[in-house]
N, C-alpha and C positions, 0 to 999 in steps of 0.2 A: 503494500500499500504505498503510495506517495506520501510525502509530508505535506503540511496546510502551505508552507512556502512554495514548494514546488507547483501546486494545485494553483495558486494563487498569481505566479509568474506565467503560467500556461494560458491563464485567462479564459480557461472553459469551466465554468462553474455556475451554479445558482446560489445567490444569498438570500438566505431566509432569516429576517429579524423577529425574533420570538417576544419582544416589547411589546407594549400595549401601546395603542394607536397613541395615548394622550402623551406618552414617552417621546414618541418621534416628534411630536408637536413643541413639546418643551425642549427637548436635548439635542434633536437634530437627527438626520438620518443619513444611510448610504444610497446613494443614487443608483436605481436598478434593482435594489433590494425588495425583496416580497415580505410584506408582512403578513405572519401567520403568528398570533398572540400563542403562548404557551397553553393557555386553556382551550386553544381550537384544534391543536397539533392531533388529537386523538381523531378528532372527527374529520380533519382535513388529511389525514395519513396517505391516502391512497394517491392524492394531488402530488405528496412530496413523494412518494414511493415511485411512481411514473414518470418522474424526472429522470432524464438520461444522462445527464451531467454529474460530477460530484457537486454533493450539496455541503453548504458552509453555512451552519448556523451561528448566530449571534446574538446577544443582549445586552444588558448594561455592563454586566462584569465577567461573565460567563458562566454564571451559576444556572441560568435558566435554560440556557443553550445546550448545558451538559447533561440537564435533566430531558430536554426533549430529544438531544441525541441518544441516549440511553434506551428512552423508550422506543424511537424508531428504529435504531439496531433491533430489537427485541421484535419488531415487526417484520424485520427483513431487510431493512437498508443497508448496502453494501458499502456504499462512497461517501459516508457522511463524515463531517469534521466541525468541531467546536472551534469557531474564530473568535470566541472569547468576548470580550467587550467590545462594543461598537466603536468608541472613539479610537482605541489601538489599532483595529482592523482598518478604519478608515484611513488611518495615517499609514499604513503597512501598504495598503493598496495604493494610495498617492505617489509613494516612494519606490514603487517595483519599475 
């Protein structure tokens, strides 16, 4: 399995922000990221499992995205990554 850095450099991935919509408005967001709040992950899991690219999940600190990833892995997700906190991930993406 490739590491997160390689996936981000390759540029072929789906970003999923598991924060609440209110947090995106208050704190900011990453362009192109799909917002699926942690509470909706279970009901929208097929949408995520059907993505053909590696999936990079993130939130405010990496805690909720870790929980979401654990759940999705248990449902059969093969190529998921915890991108951690959004601010750091955004900075990483800008500097690649």
